[in-house]
DRENDO-1510 file (C-alpha; in Angstrom, 1 decimal, always signed):
<recs>
REC; n; res; u; v; w
REC; 1; UNK; -0.1; +0.1; +0.1 .
REC; 2; UNK; +1.3; +3.4; -1.0 .
REC; 3; UNK; +1.6; +6.3; +1.2 .
REC; 4; UNK; -1.2; +8.1; -0.9 .
REC; 5; UNK; -3.5; +5.1; -0.1 .
REC; 6; UNK; -2.8; +5.4; +3.3 .
REC; 7; UNK; -3.6; +9.0; +3.3 .
REC; 8; UNK; -6.9; +8.4; +1.5 .
REC; 9; UNK; -8.2; +5.5; +3.9 .
REC; 10; UNK; -7.4; +8.1; +7.1 .
REC; 11; UNK; -9.1; +10.6; +5.5 .
REC; 12; UNK; -12.1; +8.1; +4.4 .
REC; 13; UNK; -12.0; +7.0; +8.3 .
REC; 14; UNK; -12.3; +10.3; +9.6 .
REC; 15; UNK; -15.1; +11.1; +7.4 .
REC; 16; UNK; -16.9; +8.1; +8.4 .
REC; 17; UNK; -16.4; +9.0; +12.0 .
REC; 18; UNK; -18.0; +12.5; +11.4 .
REC; 19; UNK; -20.8; +10.6; +9.6 .
REC; 20; UNK; -21.8; +8.4; +12.3 .
REC; 21; UNK; -23.9; +10.4; +14.3 .
REC; 22; UNK; -25.8; +11.6; +11.8 .
REC; 23; UNK; -26.2; +8.5; +9.4 .
REC; 24; UNK; -24.6; +5.5; +10.2 .
REC; 25; UNK; -25.2; +3.8; +6.9 .
REC; 26; UNK; -23.3; +6.3; +5.3 .
REC; 27; UNK; -20.4; +6.0; +7.5 .
REC; 28; UNK; -20.5; +2.1; +7.0 .
REC; 29; UNK; -19.8; +3.0; +3.4 .
REC; 30; UNK; -17.0; +5.1; +4.1 .
REC; 31; UNK; -15.6; +2.6; +6.4 .
REC; 32; UNK; -15.7; -0.4; +4.0 .
REC; 33; UNK; -14.2; +1.9; +1.1 .
REC; 34; UNK; -11.4; +2.8; +3.4 .
REC; 35; UNK; -10.8; -0.9; +4.1 .
REC; 36; UNK; -10.8; -1.5; +0.7 .
REC; 37; UNK; -8.3; +1.0; -0.2 .
REC; 38; UNK; -6.1; +0.3; +2.8 .
REC; 39; UNK; -6.3; -3.7; +1.8 .
REC; 40; UNK; -5.4; -2.9; -2.0 .
REC; 41; UNK; -8.9; -4.2; -3.1 .
REC; 42; UNK; -9.2; -1.6; -6.1 .
REC; 43; UNK; -11.9; -3.2; -8.0 .
REC; 44; UNK; -14.0; -3.1; -4.5 .
REC; 45; UNK; -13.0; +0.2; -3.7 .
REC; 46; UNK; -13.8; +1.3; -7.1 .
REC; 47; UNK; -17.4; -0.1; -6.4 .
REC; 48; UNK; -18.1; +1.5; -3.5 .
REC; 49; UNK; -16.6; +4.9; -4.4 .
REC; 50; UNK; -19.4; +4.6; -7.2 .
REC; 51; UNK; -22.2; +4.3; -5.1 .
REC; 52; UNK; -21.3; +7.0; -2.5 .
REC; 53; UNK; -23.3; +10.1; -3.3 .
REC; 54; UNK; -20.8; +13.0; -2.3 .
REC; 55; UNK; -23.2; +15.6; -2.3 .
REC; 56; UNK; -25.6; +13.9; +0.5 .
REC; 57; UNK; -22.8; +13.2; +2.5 .
REC; 58; UNK; -21.4; +16.8; +2.7 .
REC; 59; UNK; -24.9; +18.1; +3.5 .
REC; 60; UNK; -24.9; +15.6; +6.4 .
REC; 61; UNK; -21.5; +16.9; +7.4 .
REC; 62; UNK; -22.4; +20.6; +7.0 .
REC; 63; UNK; -26.2; +21.2; +7.4 .
REC; 64; UNK; -26.7; +21.0; +11.2 .
REC; 65; UNK; -30.2; +21.4; +13.0 .
REC; 66; UNK; -31.6; +21.0; +9.8 .
REC; 67; UNK; -34.8; +19.3; +11.8 .
REC; 68; UNK; -35.5; +22.4; +13.9 .
REC; 69; UNK; -35.2; +24.8; +10.9 .
REC; 70; UNK; -38.0; +22.6; +9.0 .
REC; 71; UNK; -40.4; +22.5; +11.7 .
REC; 72; UNK; -39.8; +26.4; +12.5 .
REC; 73; UNK; -40.6; +27.0; +8.7 .
REC; 74; UNK; -43.5; +24.7; +8.7 .
REC; 75; UNK; -45.0; +26.6; +11.6 .
REC; 76; UNK; -44.4; +29.7; +10.3 .
REC; 77; UNK; -46.2; +28.5; +6.7 .
REC; 78; UNK; -49.2; +27.1; +8.8 .
REC; 79; UNK; -49.6; +30.3; +10.9 .
REC; 80; UNK; -49.9; +32.2; +8.0 .
REC; 81; UNK; -53.5; +31.1; +7.7 .
REC; 82; UNK; -54.1; +31.3; +11.7 .
REC; 83; UNK; -55.3; +34.6; +12.0 .
REC; 84; UNK; -57.9; +34.5; +9.4 .
REC; 85; UNK; -59.5; +31.2; +10.7 .
REC; 86; UNK; -59.3; +32.6; +14.5 .
REC; 87; UNK; -61.1; +35.8; +12.9 .
REC; 88; UNK; -63.7; +33.7; +10.8 .
REC; 89; UNK; -64.4; +31.5; +13.8 .
REC; 90; UNK; -65.0; +34.5; +16.1 .
REC; 91; UNK; -67.1; +35.9; +13.4 .
REC; 92; UNK; -69.0; +32.8; +13.1 .
REC; 93; UNK; -69.5; +32.4; +16.9 .
REC; 94; UNK; -70.5; +36.1; +17.2 .
REC; 95; UNK; -73.1; +36.1; +14.6 .
REC; 96; UNK; -74.8; +32.9; +15.7 .
REC; 97; UNK; -74.7; +34.3; +19.4 .
REC; 98; UNK; -76.2; +37.6; +18.1 .
REC; 99; UNK; -79.3; +35.6; +16.4 .
REC; 100; UNK; -80.1; +33.8; +19.7 .
REC; 101; UNK; -79.9; +36.9; +21.8 .
REC; 102; UNK; -82.2; +38.8; +19.3 .
REC; 103; UNK; -84.6; +35.7; +19.3 .
REC; 104; UNK; -84.6; +36.0; +23.0 .
REC; 105; UNK; -84.7; +39.7; +23.5 .
REC; 106; UNK; -86.0; +41.5; +20.2 .
REC; 107; UNK; -85.7; +45.0; +22.0 .
REC; 108; UNK; -82.1; +45.0; +21.5 .
REC; 109; UNK; -82.3; +44.9; +17.7 .
REC; 110; UNK; -81.4; +48.5; +18.1 .
REC; 111; UNK; -78.2; +48.0; +20.0 .
REC; 112; UNK; -75.0; +48.2; +17.6 .
REC; 113; UNK; -73.6; +45.1; +16.7 .
REC; 114; UNK; -70.1; +45.5; +17.9 .
REC; 115; UNK; -71.6; +47.0; +21.5 .
REC; 116; UNK; -73.6; +43.7; +21.8 .
REC; 117; UNK; -70.3; +41.7; +20.9 .
REC; 118; UNK; -68.4; +43.4; +23.3 .
REC; 119; UNK; -70.5; +42.3; +25.9 .
REC; 120; UNK; -70.3; +38.6; +24.5 .
REC; 121; UNK; -73.8; +38.8; +23.7 .
REC; 122; UNK; -75.3; +38.9; +27.2 .
REC; 123; UNK; -72.6; +36.4; +28.3 .
REC; 124; UNK; -73.2; +33.7; +25.4 .
REC; 125; UNK; -70.8; +30.6; +26.1 .
REC; 126; UNK; -68.0; +30.1; +23.6 .
REC; 127; UNK; -67.9; +33.7; +22.0 .
REC; 128; UNK; -64.6; +35.8; +22.4 .
REC; 129; UNK; -65.4; +39.7; +22.7 .
REC; 130; UNK; -64.3; +41.7; +19.8 .
REC; 131; UNK; -61.2; +43.0; +22.0 .
REC; 132; UNK; -60.4; +39.5; +22.8 .
REC; 133; UNK; -60.3; +38.5; +19.3 .
REC; 134; UNK; -58.4; +41.5; +17.9 .
REC; 135; UNK; -55.7; +40.9; +20.5 .
REC; 136; UNK; -55.5; +37.3; +19.7 .
REC; 137; UNK; -54.9; +38.2; +16.0 .
REC; 138; UNK; -52.7; +40.6; +17.1 .
REC; 139; UNK; -50.6; +38.0; +19.0 .
REC; 140; UNK; -50.6; +35.8; +16.2 .
REC; 141; UNK; -49.5; +38.1; +13.6 .
REC; 142; UNK; -46.7; +39.1; +15.9 .
REC; 143; UNK; -45.7; +35.4; +16.4 .
REC; 144; UNK; -45.5; +35.1; +12.6 .
REC; 145; UNK; -43.6; +38.0; +12.1 .
REC; 146; UNK; -41.0; +36.7; +14.6 .
REC; 147; UNK; -41.0; +33.4; +12.9 .
REC; 148; UNK; -40.4; +35.0; +9.4 .
REC; 149; UNK; -37.8; +37.3; +10.7 .
REC; 150; UNK; -35.9; +33.9; +12.1 .
REC; 151; UNK; -36.3; +32.0; +9.0 .
REC; 152; UNK; -35.4; +34.9; +6.9 .
REC; 153; UNK; -32.1; +35.3; +8.7 .
REC; 154; UNK; -31.5; +31.5; +8.2 .
REC; 155; UNK; -32.2; +32.1; +4.3 .
REC; 156; UNK; -30.3; +35.2; +3.9 .
REC; 157; UNK; -27.3; +34.7; +6.3 .
REC; 158; UNK; -26.9; +31.1; +7.8 .
REC; 159; UNK; -27.9; +29.3; +4.6 .
REC; 160; UNK; -25.3; +30.7; +2.2 .
REC; 161; UNK; -22.4; +30.1; +4.7 .
REC; 162; UNK; -23.6; +26.6; +4.9 .
REC; 163; UNK; -24.0; +25.8; +1.4 .
REC; 164; UNK; -20.7; +27.4; +0.8 .
REC; 165; UNK; -19.0; +24.8; +3.6 .
REC; 166; UNK; -21.1; +21.9; +2.0 .
REC; 167; UNK; -19.8; +22.8; -1.4 .
REC; 168; UNK; -16.1; +23.1; -0.4 .
REC; 169; UNK; -16.6; +19.9; +1.7 .
REC; 170; UNK; -18.3; +18.1; -1.3 .
REC; 171; UNK; -15.2; +18.9; -3.6 .
REC; 172; UNK; -12.7; +17.4; -1.0 .
REC; 173; UNK; -15.0; +14.1; -0.9 .
REC; 174; UNK; -15.1; +13.8; -4.6 .
REC; 175; UNK; -11.4; +14.2; -4.7 .
REC; 176; UNK; -11.0; +11.2; -2.2 .
REC; 177; UNK; -13.3; +9.2; -3.9 .
REC; 178; UNK; -11.4; +9.8; -7.1 .
REC; 179; UNK; -8.5; +9.0; -5.1 .
REC; 180; UNK; -9.9; +5.6; -4.0 .
REC; 181; UNK; -11.2; +4.6; -7.1 .
REC; 182; UNK; -8.3; +5.3; -9.3 .
REC; 183; UNK; -6.0; +2.4; -8.2 .
REC; 184; UNK; -2.3; +2.4; -8.2 .
REC; 185; UNK; -1.6; +4.0; -11.6 .
REC; 186; UNK; -3.8; +7.1; -10.5 .
REC; 187; UNK; -4.7; +7.0; -14.2 .
REC; 188; UNK; -7.5; +9.8; -15.1 .
REC; 189; UNK; -7.1; +12.1; -12.3 .
REC; 190; UNK; -7.0; +15.1; -14.6 .
REC; 191; UNK; -10.0; +13.9; -15.9 .
REC; 192; UNK; -11.9; +13.6; -12.9 .
REC; 193; UNK; -10.7; +17.1; -12.0 .
REC; 194; UNK; -12.1; +18.6; -14.6 .
REC; 195; UNK; -15.2; +16.7; -14.2 .
REC; 196; UNK; -15.4; +18.0; -10.8 .
REC; 197; UNK; -14.9; +21.5; -12.0 .
REC; 198; UNK; -17.7; +21.2; -14.0 .
REC; 199; UNK; -20.0; +19.9; -11.4 .
REC; 200; UNK; -19.0; +22.4; -9.0 .
REC; 201; UNK; -20.0; +25.1; -11.6 .
REC; 202; UNK; -23.3; +23.5; -12.1 .
REC; 203; UNK; -23.9; +23.3; -8.3 .
REC; 204; UNK; -23.0; +26.9; -8.0 .
REC; 205; UNK; -25.9; +27.9; -11.0 .
REC; 206; UNK; -28.4; +25.6; -8.9 .
REC; 207; UNK; -27.7; +27.2; -5.2 .
REC; 208; UNK; -28.0; +30.6; -7.1 .
REC; 209; UNK; -31.5; +29.4; -8.8 .
REC; 210; UNK; -32.8; +27.9; -5.3 .
REC; 211; UNK; -31.8; +31.1; -4.0 .
REC; 212; UNK; -33.5; +33.3; -6.1 .
REC; 213; UNK; -36.7; +31.2; -6.0 .
REC; 214; UNK; -36.7; +31.6; -2.0 .
REC; 215; UNK; -36.2; +35.5; -2.2 .
REC; 216; UNK; -39.4; +35.4; -4.3 .
REC; 217; UNK; -41.3; +33.4; -1.8 .
REC; 218; UNK; -40.0; +35.5; +1.1 .
REC; 219; UNK; -41.2; +38.5; -0.9 .
REC; 220; UNK; -44.6; +37.2; -1.3 .
REC; 221; UNK; -44.9; +36.1; +2.2 .
REC; 222; UNK; -43.7; +39.4; +3.4 .
REC; 223; UNK; -46.8; +41.0; +1.3 .
REC; 224; UNK; -49.2; +38.7; +3.0 .
REC; 225; UNK; -47.6; +39.4; +6.4 .
REC; 226; UNK; -48.2; +43.2; +5.4 .
REC; 227; UNK; -52.0; +42.8; +4.7 .
REC; 228; UNK; -52.5; +40.7; +8.0 .
REC; 229; UNK; -50.5; +43.3; +10.0 .
REC; 230; UNK; -53.0; +46.0; +8.6 .
REC; 231; UNK; -56.1; +43.9; +9.1 .
REC; 232; UNK; -54.9; +43.4; +12.7 .
REC; 233; UNK; -54.3; +47.3; +13.3 .
REC; 234; UNK; -57.9; +47.8; +12.0 .
REC; 235; UNK; -59.2; +45.5; +14.1 .
REC; 236; UNK; -57.3; +46.8; +17.3 .
REC; 237; UNK; -58.3; +50.3; +16.4 .
REC; 238; UNK; -62.1; +49.6; +16.0 .
REC; 239; UNK; -61.9; +47.7; +19.4 .
REC; 240; UNK; -60.3; +50.7; +21.0 .
REC; 241; UNK; -63.1; +53.3; +19.2 .
REC; 242; UNK; -65.8; +50.9; +20.8 .
REC; 243; UNK; -64.2; +51.1; +24.3 .
REC; 244; UNK; -64.0; +54.7; +23.9 .
REC; 245; UNK; -67.5; +55.2; +23.0 .
REC; 246; UNK; -68.6; +52.9; +25.9 .
REC; 247; UNK; -66.6; +55.1; +28.2 .
REC; 248; UNK; -68.6; +58.1; +26.8 .
REC; 249; UNK; -72.0; +56.8; +26.8 .
REC; 250; UNK; -73.7; +56.9; +30.1 .
</recs>
């Protein structure tokens, strides 16, 4: 076994150790590849090198806490609809309670709907007051804004750095795989390097296109959040006006 083979096998073992906590199956592939290189079984090493996905291995090594970010992004996407759902639920419960109240007390038909709503329609069960509903909507929108800021930070600041590290790690893994599968003659290293450069250029273009698509999605989400904030502000102002009117009226 040459010194180059030993260095290649040692680096493969090191990669296997890093991968083990994240994906034991991938780690096993790298260990067996290292053993084949160290033992000089070049056909076996070439077979293992062909089934190893360098991009997936690099992403596993560099993408940390991916599950947490995925959960936050999913929560953000679901919460976009929460203020709308809460508002329509509140309106549905309010209209039903209003109809039941007028059926019992027809003389209240002259009273403003919002004033009756603020009293929960004479204490009807399951009905939020108007001010409570406005507060809940505002709280949900504030949470949505906070989650959007966190996800946006990850997309604009954390993700590009992670992708760069993953790209560099991928290039190193591909070099190791080429060295492990080339055999003692090391034939074809230059061709493998040229192919690697082409793959890196294609990967850079793919990352740029994905980032552009994410920016468009975030811009659409930002407009939706702005609309929801305006709606919540209108509800809050209406609730304040209603409370001020109640304080003025005897």
